[in-house]
N, C-alpha and C positions, 0 to 999 in steps of 0.2 A: 965835221959835217953836222954838228948839233943843230937841231931845228931852232928857228928864231921865232916861231909862232907858238902861241899858247892855246890850249883847248878851253881856257876859261871863257865862259859865255858862248861857246860854240854849241851847236845842236847836231847830235849824231842820230842817224836812223840806222839801227843795227838789227839785222834779221837773225833769228835764232839766238836771241840774247837772254833767254830764260835760264840758261845753264852753260857750263863748259867754257869754251874759248870766247864765244860771244859775250857772255857775262863778264869774263875777265877783262876784255877790252873795254866794256862799259864801265866797270869799276875803276879802271885806271883813268879813264876820262873824267869820271865823277870826282876823283881826287883833285882835279884841276878846277872843278866847279862847272863842268859841262852839263848840258841838258841832253837826256837820252830817251829816244823812243824805242821801246822794246817790242819789236814786231815778231811774234812767235805764236805757235799753235797751242802751247800748253797753258791752259787755264786751271785745270785740275791736276793734283799731284799724280805722277806716274808711279806704279808700284816699284819699278826698278831704277827709274831716272828721277832723282830729286830735283826740285826747282820748278817754279811756275813764273809767268810774267809778273805776278803780284809779289811773290817772294823776292824776285830779282829787283823789282822796283824799290822795295823796302831797303835792300842792301845798297842800292845805288844812292838813295837819299841819305842813308846813314854814312856813306863815304863822302858826302859833300856835294852830290849832284842833284839835279832835278830829274824825275823819271815819269814817263808816260807809258803805262802798260797797254799794249794794243793787241787784241786777239786777231791774228792775221795768218791766213794760209797764202803764202806768196805765189802759189800756182794760180790763184784767182785774181785776175787783173782788177776787178771791181774792189776786192778787199784791199789790194795794194794801193789803189787810188784813194780809197777812203782812209787808209792808215796814214798816207802821206798828207792828205788834207787835214786830218786831226793833228798831226805833228806841227804843221805850219800854223794852224789855228792856235795851238797851245804855246808854241815857242817863237813864232814869228818868221820862221824860215828853216832851211836845212843847209848845214855847212859840210856835212860829211855823211856818206853812205858806206856802211860796212856790210858787204855781202858775205855773211858768215854761214847762213843756213845751208845745210847740205844733207843729202840722203846717201847712204852707203850700203852696198851689198857686194862683198868680195867673192863673187860666184862666177863660175864658168858659164859658157853659153847655154849648155843644156840644163843648167841648174838655176837659170835666171828667168822666173816667170815674167811674162810681158807686163803684168801689173807692177812688178818691181822696176822694170825698165821705165815704165811710164812715170813712176814716182821719182826715180832719180833724174830723168830728163826734165820732169816738171819742176822739181825743187831746184836742181842745180843749174840747168841751162835756162829754162823758161823763167824761173824765179829771179835769177841774177839779172837777166835782160829786162824783165818787167819792172823790178825795183829801180834799176838804173834809169830806165826810160821815164819812170814816174818822178824820180827825184831830180833829174837833170835840169828841168826848167827852174827849179829853186836853187840848185847848185850853181847855175850860171849867174845868179845874182849875188852869190856869196863872195866874201873877201879872199878866202884861201881854200877853195873847194876841193875835196878829195873823194874819190871812190876807191875803196880798198876791198879786194875780193880775196877770200881765203881759198886759193887754188894754186896748183903747182906750175912750174915752168913747163912749156910744151916740149916734152921729150918723146919723140916718135920712135924710140927703140921698141921693137916688138916685145921685149921682155916685160914692158909695163902694160901690155894689152893681153898677153896670152892667158893669164889666169883670171882676169876679170875685165873682159872687153867692154861690157856694158857700163861698168862704173868708170872706167878710164875715159870713155867717150863722154859720159855725163860730166865728169869733173873737168875735162879739157874744154867742154863747152863754156864753162865759167872763165877759163883762161883765154879762150878766143874772144870773149867779150872784152877782156882787158886789152888784148892785142889790137882789136879794131877800134874800140872807143878811145883808147889813149891817142891814137892817130887822129881820129875824128875831132876830138876836143882839145888837142894839144894847145897849150898856151892859155886855155880857159878853165879846164878842169883837169886835175891830176887823176890819172886812172892807173892803178897798180895792183899787183897780186902779191900775196905773202904766203909762204909755206914753211913748215918746220923742218929742221934738219933731222930731228928724232920724232918718234911717236909721242904724242901729247897725252898725258894721263887724264882722261875725263871719265865720267860715269858711263858714257856711251861706249868708250873703248874697253872699260873694265867688263861691261856686259858682253861685248863682242869677242874679246880675246881672253878674258879670264884674269883673275887678280894677280897671278904669278907674273905675267908679262907686264902688268901695270907697273910693277916696281922698276922696270927698265925704261921708264918714260920720264919726260920732263913735265913740269907743271904748266898749265895754261898761261901762267904769269909771263913766261918768256915771250909768247906771242903778243900778250898785252903790252909789254914794254917795247917790243919791236914795232908794233902797230902805232903806238904813241909817238915813237921817234919818226916814223914815216909821215904821220898825219900832222906833225908840227913843222914839217919842211915846206919850202916854197912850192906851191902847186904849179907854178909856171915852169919850173926847172926839174921837178921830180915827177916824172911820168913815164909810162911804158915799161916799167921794171917788173921783173919777177923776182921779188926779194926772198931771201932765205933768212930766217930769224937770227941765227948767230952772226951772220955777216952784217946785218943791220946794226946789231949791238956792238960789234967790233968797230964799226965806223963811228959809233958814239963813245968809244973808249972802254967798253965793257967786254972784257975777255975772260974773266973768271965767272963761269956759269954754274958753279956748284950750287948756288942758292936755288936754282931752278929744278934740281933733280928731285924726283919723287922719293927715291931711295939713294941718298948720297953714297957715292962709291960704287954703285951697281953699274954694270956695263949697259950702255944705252942702246936701245933698238932703233935702227935707222928707219926713217919714214920711206914710203914708196915714192916713185917718180924721180928720185935723185940718184945718179950714177956715182 
């Protein structure tokens, strides 16, 4: 099931690509010679989270791609529209949208301020919908258009709600976009989700969970390689899936995943939403 399409010459619009998983997906595409719009909020370095849209752009260009850093809060539809317009002006169109940006708070109902609820719903649900809506007119003109959203399978077991109801609802809003849009645009634009089997070691996770648990993670590279495999498949036949990273790589013949471990040999921590 190896993809027959290349990302060479393709234009990707990636949200939250200044660091972590989004940047890893961008760098993998850059190695093919793709053009990448980095739509993210970080213009100035964060004291605990390294990486800005400008440093990511430098890395993308060093890897062989073209980069367009765009300061964009995806909760704001005017900023999204402007970012999409700048991307089309710079690169001539958009072939792929990666909805990677996400806000997280693994808190119970009484511990979740409404400000945090609004942030998660604004970035995760509204942002994914807004970026998809803004990119679709351009995707519909592309040769092999894809929307790929970093969100989990829709698992309605109460165990995935009881400890962080707000976050689960916000994250599933992204997955519901995949469910609906994949049916709406079937045969014209591929719309899929991708989720990791294990927790992915990013600076954000290290800050959230601490360095000890960081060692039980896989690197963002596993999602980058899985995303690349999905995005190089035929958009007309690859849609409506909730992919898991290791299953995608197994379909590509990659079963030894040792290279992706942050700490080789360490027991891996399973990600949430997967039974």
